[in-house]
C-alpha positions, 0 to 999 in steps of 0.5 A: 572642460578638460577639466572635468572630462578628466575628472570624470573618467577619474571618478568612473575609473574609481567606483568598485566593480562587481565581483563575479562567483569565483570557485574556490576549491574549498568552494568545490569541495563544500558544494560536492559535500552537500550534493552528496549529503542531500544525494545520500539523504533522498536516497536514505529516505526512499528505501525508508518509505518503501519500508512497512514501518514508514506508514506506522511512522506517519500514522498512527493509525496504520499500527495495527497494520503493520502488526499484522502483517509483522505477524508470524504466520501460520500460528494464532494471531491477532487482526487489526480489530484487535481480535483472536484469529485462530490462525494467522494464514488467514490474514493474506498480510500475514500470508503474503509477507515471506509467502515462498510461493511467491517470485520475491522475497518478501512481499512488502506493502506497496507491492500491493498498495502502490503510492498514489501522489494525489492519494499520499496529499490526501492523506496527508491533508487528513493527518495534518487537520485529523479528520481521519478516521480510526480504525480506518474504514473497511475496503473492498474491490474498487475502495483499492484501486480508484486513487490508480484508476485500475479496475478493481480485480487488479488488486490481486490480479496483475502482470506480477501477481496471479497473472494465470488468472487473466485473461486477453483483455486483464480480467480475472477469466472466472473459468479459470479461478473455478477450476483452481478449487474444482476438486473441492466437495464444495467448490467457492469459486463455481459460478452458480450464480453468474448475476452474482460475481464478488470480488476477490477482497470480501472473502480473501481479507488482508489483515482480518481473518477471512470470511468464507462469503459462501455460507451465507447460503451454503452450511455446506462450504468449507472453510480453510484454516482460520477463516471465518464463515459469512456471520461472523464477519459481518459480527467483527464490523458490528463490534469495529463500527457499529451497527452497518 
């Protein structure tokens, strides 16, 4: 009995023991370097993600949007559909990029197009599946803001941009808007049709010449440099997408 116990104890003592994790200086150094590489790589990716070039690098149908954004302001240029534009200041993407009237030295795409995770996932799925529009569909009003769940007017007037037009509810104050252009012979913001309140983006276009919608009824409507009439705006869409 004693001999058996002795043999059992010997066998138990001879069994291998599990080794714990031993953090040597070399392992700590490797782990530290790896952490730094991951952090720097993540920061670099995020910085690239914030640049206009990121969108076009991932989605080729964004190329025309980057090209209009990068054009020089106040010169003849080309819109996202390849149409000539007599004055690039009529395209807000070009106009806003380095506009000294803003508080930022450079207005990047995401200053207006706020990234929403659900929207980005949807875009990735469309790109991978090939189920995307090229050219992209024309978007105005709620098309530009529904992923964020905010009012369409807040795309242009919010705490960071054109806040002087807002009322206490976060909406655009139409009286304030009208007063900005009251000195013009024809005031495009006059509220003489209270039942017809246009969205800002129906006239003010980001990547093609802005459209004087008023000219559809008012032939005397003065058009800023580079802008096109309502009829010409419709023709631009027909050439891009066919008869609507």
